[in-house]
C-alpha positions in Angstrom: 201.1 -35.6 -226.7 199.8 -32.7 -224.6 203.7 -31.8 -224.5 204.0 -31.8 -228.3 200.8 -29.7 -228.5 202.3 -27.2 -226.2 205.8 -27.5 -228.2 204.1 -26.2 -230.9 201.9 -23.4 -229.2 205.1 -22.3 -228.1 206.9 -22.1 -231.5 204.0 -20.1 -232.8 204.1 -17.9 -230.2 208.1 -17.4 -230.7 207.0 -16.6 -234.3 204.6 -13.8 -233.2 206.8 -12.0 -231.0 206.5 -8.8 -228.8 202.9 -7.9 -231.1 201.2 -10.7 -229.4 199.3 -8.7 -226.8 198.5 -5.7 -229.2 197.2 -8.3 -231.5 195.2 -9.7 -228.6 194.0 -6.3 -227.6 192.8 -5.3 -231.2 191.0 -8.6 -231.6 193.2 -9.3 -234.5 194.2 -12.7 -233.0 192.0 -16.0 -234.0 191.5 -19.7 -233.8 189.4 -21.5 -236.1 189.0 -25.2 -235.0 187.0 -27.3 -237.5 186.8 -30.8 -238.0 187.6 -31.0 -241.8 189.9 -28.6 -243.3 190.5 -28.5 -247.0 193.8 -26.1 -247.1 194.8 -27.3 -250.7 191.7 -28.4 -252.8 193.9 -30.2 -255.2 194.6 -32.9 -253.2 193.2 -34.7 -249.8 189.9 -34.7 -248.3 190.2 -32.6 -245.2 191.5 -33.3 -241.9 190.7 -31.5 -238.2 192.9 -28.7 -237.7 193.1 -25.6 -235.9 194.0 -22.8 -238.1 195.4 -19.6 -236.3 195.4 -15.9 -237.9 197.1 -12.9 -236.5 197.2 -9.5 -238.3 195.4 -10.3 -241.6 197.7 -13.6 -242.4 197.9 -16.9 -241.3 200.2 -17.9 -239.0 200.0 -21.7 -238.0 198.1 -24.5 -238.6 198.0 -26.7 -235.5 196.4 -29.6 -234.5 192.6 -29.8 -234.0 192.9 -30.4 -230.3 196.1 -28.1 -229.3 195.1 -25.2 -227.4 194.3 -21.5 -228.9 197.0 -18.9 -228.3 196.6 -16.9 -225.2 194.3 -13.6 -226.1 192.8 -15.6 -229.3 189.2 -15.6 -230.2 188.2 -19.1 -230.9 186.1 -19.9 -233.5 184.7 -23.5 -233.3 183.7 -24.6 -236.6 182.2 -27.5 -235.5 181.7 -30.2 -238.2 181.4 -27.4 -241.0 184.3 -27.7 -244.1 186.7 -24.8 -243.6 188.4 -23.9 -247.3 190.1 -21.0 -249.3 188.2 -18.0 -249.7 186.4 -18.2 -253.3 187.7 -16.4 -256.0 185.2 -15.0 -258.9 187.4 -13.5 -262.0 184.4 -12.2 -264.0 181.7 -9.8 -262.0 180.3 -6.5 -262.2 179.6 -4.8 -258.9 178.3 -1.6 -259.8 175.4 -3.6 -262.2 171.8 -5.1 -261.3 170.4 -7.9 -263.7 167.3 -6.8 -265.4 167.5 -3.1 -265.5 166.4 -0.9 -268.7 169.4 -0.2 -270.8 167.5 3.5 -270.9 168.6 3.7 -267.3 172.2 4.6 -267.7 170.7 8.3 -268.9 169.4 8.8 -265.5 171.6 6.8 -263.0 174.6 9.1 -261.6 178.1 7.7 -261.3 177.9 8.1 -257.8 174.5 5.8 -257.7 176.6 3.3 -259.4 179.1 3.1 -256.3 176.3 2.8 -253.8 175.3 -0.4 -256.0 178.6 -1.5 -256.1 178.8 -1.6 -252.4 175.8 -3.1 -251.8 176.8 -5.8 -253.9 180.2 -5.8 -253.0 178.7 -6.8 -249.6 176.4 -9.7 -250.8 179.4 -11.2 -252.8 181.6 -11.3 -250.0 178.7 -12.9 -247.5 178.8 -15.1 -250.3 181.9 -16.7 -249.6 183.9 -14.8 -252.6 186.7 -13.2 -250.8 188.5 -11.8 -254.2 186.7 -10.6 -257.2 187.8 -9.4 -260.8 185.6 -6.6 -261.7 185.6 -6.4 -265.3 183.6 -3.3 -266.8 181.7 -0.8 -264.8 181.2 2.9 -266.0 184.4 5.4 -265.4 185.6 5.1 -261.8 183.1 3.4 -260.0 184.5 -0.5 -259.4 187.7 1.8 -258.5 186.0 3.5 -255.6 184.3 0.4 -254.5 187.8 -1.0 -254.4 189.2 1.3 -252.6 186.7 1.5 -250.2 186.9 -1.9 -249.5 190.7 -1.7 -249.5 190.7 0.9 -246.9 188.0 -0.5 -244.4 185.0 1.7 -245.6 182.9 -0.8 -246.5 182.8 -4.7 -246.3 183.5 -6.5 -249.7 186.4 -8.8 -251.3 189.4 -8.2 -252.4 188.5 -6.1 -255.8 190.9 -6.2 -259.1 188.9 -3.6 -261.3 189.3 -3.2 -265.4 187.4 0.0 -265.5 185.0 0.0 -268.7 185.9 -2.1 -271.4 187.9 -1.4 -274.8 185.5 -1.9 -277.6 185.1 -0.9 -281.2 182.9 2.3 -282.0 179.5 0.9 -282.1 180.4 -2.2 -280.6 179.5 -3.9 -277.4 180.5 -1.9 -274.4 179.9 1.5 -276.2 176.8 3.3 -276.2 174.3 2.4 -278.4 170.8 3.4 -279.4 170.5 6.5 -278.1 170.3 9.9 -279.6 174.0 11.3 -280.5 173.8 14.0 -278.0 172.9 11.4 -275.4 175.4 9.2 -276.2 178.1 11.7 -276.6 177.0 12.5 -273.0 177.2 8.8 -271.9 180.6 7.9 -273.6 183.1 5.8 -271.5 186.2 7.1 -273.7 186.7 3.2 -274.1 186.5 3.2 -278.1 189.3 2.6 -280.2 190.0 2.2 -284.3 193.5 1.5 -285.4 196.6 -0.5 -283.3 197.7 3.1 -282.0 194.3 4.5 -281.0 193.9 1.2 -279.1 197.0 1.0 -277.6 196.1 4.7 -276.1 193.2 3.4 -274.6 195.0 0.8 -272.5 197.6 3.3 -271.3 194.7 5.5 -270.5 192.8 2.7 -268.4 196.2 2.1 -266.7 196.7 6.0 -265.8 193.1 5.6 -263.9 194.3 2.6 -262.1 193.4 -0.1 -263.7 194.3 -3.5 -262.1 193.5 -5.5 -265.5 192.5 -4.6 -268.6 189.2 -5.7 -270.5 188.3 -5.7 -274.0 185.4 -6.8 -276.1 186.8 -9.1 -278.8 183.3 -9.9 -279.9 180.0 -8.9 -279.6 177.9 -9.2 -277.0 174.6 -10.5 -275.6 172.8 -7.6 -273.5 174.4 -4.8 -275.6 171.9 -3.1 -277.7 174.1 -3.6 -280.9 172.7 -6.2 -283.1 175.8 -7.3 -285.0 175.5 -10.4 -283.9 178.0 -12.2 -282.0 181.3 -12.5 -284.2 184.9 -10.9 -284.2 185.0 -7.1 -283.8 188.7 -6.1 -283.4 191.3 -6.4 -286.0 194.4 -8.7 -285.6 196.5 -5.9 -285.3 194.1 -4.2 -282.9 194.1 -6.9 -280.6 197.8 -7.4 -280.6 198.3 -3.8 -279.6 196.0 -4.2 -276.7 197.9 -7.1 -275.2 201.2 -6.0 -275.7 200.7 -2.6 -274.4 199.1 -4.0 -271.7 202.4 -6.6 -271.3 204.8 -3.7 -271.5 202.6 -2.0 -268.0 202.7 -5.2 -266.0 198.9 -5.9 -266.5 197.2 -9.2 -268.0 194.2 -9.0 -270.4 190.8 -10.6 -270.3 189.1 -10.4 -273.8 185.2 -10.5 -273.8 184.4 -13.4 -276.8 181.6 -15.3 -277.6 182.3 -16.2 -281.6 184.9 -18.6 -282.4 186.5 -16.3 -284.9 186.9 -13.5 -281.8 188.3 -16.1 -279.4 190.7 -17.7 -281.4 192.3 -14.4 -282.4 192.2 -13.1 -278.9 193.9 -16.0 -277.7 196.6 -15.8 -280.7 197.5 -12.4 -279.4 198.3 -13.7 -276.2 195.3 -12.3 -273.9 195.4 -14.1 -269.9 191.6 -15.4 -270.2 188.7 -15.8 -272.7 185.7 -14.8 -270.8 182.5 -16.4 -271.9 183.6 -18.5 -274.8 180.4 -19.7 -275.8 180.5 -20.7 -279.7 184.6 -22.1 -278.9 185.6 -24.9 -281.5 188.0 -27.8 -280.6 190.9 -25.9 -283.4 190.7 -23.0 -281.1 190.5 -25.2 -277.7 194.0 -26.3 -278.9 195.3 -23.1 -279.2 194.2 -22.0 -275.9 195.6 -25.2 -274.5 199.1 -24.5 -276.2 199.1 -20.9 -275.3 198.1 -21.5 -271.4 195.1 -19.2 -272.0 192.6 -19.3 -269.1 188.9 -19.8 -269.8 186.4 -18.6 -267.6 183.0 -19.9 -268.6 180.5 -17.7 -267.0 177.5 -20.5 -266.7 175.4 -17.9 -264.4 175.2 -15.5 -267.2 173.4 -17.7 -269.0 171.1 -18.7 -266.3 170.5 -15.0 -265.7 169.4 -14.8 -269.2 167.5 -17.9 -269.2 165.5 -16.7 -265.9 164.0 -12.9 -268.3 163.8 -14.5 -271.8 160.3 -14.1 -272.7 159.3 -12.2 -270.0 159.6 -8.6 -272.0 163.0 -7.9 -269.8 165.0 -7.7 -273.1 164.6 -6.0 -276.1 163.9 -8.0 -279.4 167.8 -7.5 -280.2 169.0 -8.6 -276.9 166.3 -11.4 -276.8 167.7 -12.8 -280.0 171.4 -13.4 -278.7 170.3 -14.6 -275.4 168.2 -17.4 -277.1 171.5 -18.3 -279.3 173.3 -18.5 -276.2 171.3 -20.7 -274.2 170.8 -23.2 -277.0 174.5 -23.9 -276.6 175.0 -23.5 -272.8 177.9 -25.5 -271.2 178.8 -26.8 -273.9 181.9 -25.0 -274.8 183.0 -25.7 -271.4 182.5 -29.6 -271.4 184.8 -30.0 -274.5 187.3 -27.6 -273.0 187.8 -29.4 -269.9 188.1 -32.7 -271.7 190.7 -30.9 -274.1 192.6 -29.4 -271.1 192.1 -26.1 -271.2 192.5 -24.4 -267.8 189.9 -23.5 -266.4 189.2 -20.5 -263.6 185.9 -19.7 -262.0 183.6 -16.8 -262.6 180.3 -16.1 -263.2 179.7 -12.7 -264.5 177.3 -11.8 -261.5 175.6 -8.6 -262.7 173.8 -10.4 -265.6 172.3 -12.3 -262.4 171.8 -11.1 -259.2 175.0 -11.0 -256.9 175.3 -13.2 -254.1 174.3 -16.2 -256.2 177.5 -16.7 -257.4 178.2 -20.1 -255.9 175.4 -21.6 -257.7 178.0 -21.9 -260.7 179.8 -24.8 -259.4 176.9 -26.8 -260.1 176.4 -25.8 -263.2 180.0 -26.5 -263.7 179.4 -29.9 -262.8 176.0 -30.4 -264.2 176.5 -28.9 -267.8 180.4 -28.5 -268.2 181.5 -32.4 -266.9 183.5 -30.9 -264.1 184.2 -33.5 -260.9 183.5 -31.2 -257.8 187.0 -31.0 -256.8 188.1 -29.8 -260.6 185.2 -26.6 -260.0 186.6 -26.1 -256.7 190.0 -26.0 -257.8 189.1 -23.4 -260.3 188.0 -20.8 -257.7 190.6 -21.2 -256.0 193.8 -22.7 -256.8 193.2 -22.0 -260.4 191.8 -18.4 -260.0 194.3 -17.2 -257.9 196.8 -18.1 -260.8 194.7 -16.5 -263.2 195.2 -13.1 -261.2 198.8 -13.2 -260.3 197.6 -14.0 -256.5 198.9 -17.4 -256.1 201.4 -16.3 -253.3 198.4 -14.4 -251.5 195.5 -16.8 -252.0 194.2 -19.9 -253.7 195.3 -22.3 -250.6 195.4 -21.8 -246.6 198.8 -21.9 -246.0 201.5 -20.0 -243.3 201.9 -16.8 -244.5 198.7 -16.1 -247.0 196.3 -14.0 -246.9 193.7 -15.0 -244.2 190.6 -15.4 -246.4 188.5 -18.4 -245.1 185.5 -19.8 -245.6 183.3 -22.6 -243.7 180.2 -24.2 -245.6 178.0 -27.1 -244.7 178.5 -30.3 -246.2 181.4 -31.2 -248.7 182.2 -29.5 -251.1 184.4 -32.4 -252.9 181.3 -34.3 -253.1 178.2 -31.5 -253.3 179.2 -28.7 -255.4 176.0 -27.2 -254.0 177.5 -27.3 -250.3 179.3 -24.3 -251.8 176.0 -21.8 -251.5 175.5 -23.3 -247.6 178.3 -20.7 -246.0 178.7 -21.0 -242.3 181.7 -18.4 -241.8 183.5 -15.9 -243.6 186.8 -14.2 -242.7 188.1 -11.5 -245.5 191.5 -10.3 -245.1 191.6 -11.3 -241.6 188.6 -10.1 -240.5 185.3 -11.8 -239.5 182.4 -11.2 -241.8 178.9 -10.7 -240.5 176.4 -13.2 -242.3 172.9 -11.6 -241.2 
């Protein structure tokens, strides 16, 4: 048996070739020993293993008792469960909850970057090694994304949309300020008519957007009081999606009301965010089109934590109570109907770092199994983001995004809030 272990190690070392000494010297070679590895959350219950990481990539999955490669840093995870790095497909890194909406007229974009870097650290320490930022002021999320990618800050891999596209005066536009103040705060993200909406998509791509987001319906936290129904016309939504596709970008649609959800799904968006008042007929359309549903149940938790406490203006308070009244119902029905589900929380509406609490809500309010909830934040979310070849499972050649949790996430979704170890892009993350 020992000879076979040594044979596996020899094959691994041969694959590394002459780079092995340099990797060891630069502390880029790791061996993670765990009594329970869930490499693909879709199957199995976990098994003992030794996972070898070199230069930011998973290089091998060896038997638990195999010797670590020479020079490797050994990480003994004991009985902790090792899983793929978690993915949150809907965050707002540059935002914190409960802030007076008028503060946007005071805080600078530079301050927004500082907030974003702070929240990026909280997020990765919570076990989320990839996020999709779906709405931030001007270039703030792009700056956070690039700082993490270039090693200037600790955080998850970030895909960012920049400011969401909106109708004039709609959710995502600047409302309830004096005209001259609103003009100064304008994000150049509103549009009217298919041609102008197509232009906004091209402008977002020019600024460096990884994904396009538009607000297909009204929203809860904006000061516009025109309900949660559809905002964009059918032609406008079609122009946004078609233009994004021509540029190689996917589209996420913020949508609460069913008319806006249905219109966005028919236009061909990649994902519906929130989906609060989705009907069975719209679910059938989403299933047929393989439109992903990102339910963001923690966003409603954030609302529930604050309603009735003089945090929100009356117009926001009214919309928040409408959303709370149907909390989780759309997810339960959509999951039962076979709509593909990807994990997303809307962090920023609640405190960053609490992202993992979404798992228990998906089980308790959304009717999902713990395994299905975990799959939504790994394999499924990776597919939605177009990164299935890089992340979502633990396999040789993939990015070394790894998380160890205390307990069994296939039985207890709250285990995913008990983070014991995080490796992001092959680098261990300090949790203290």
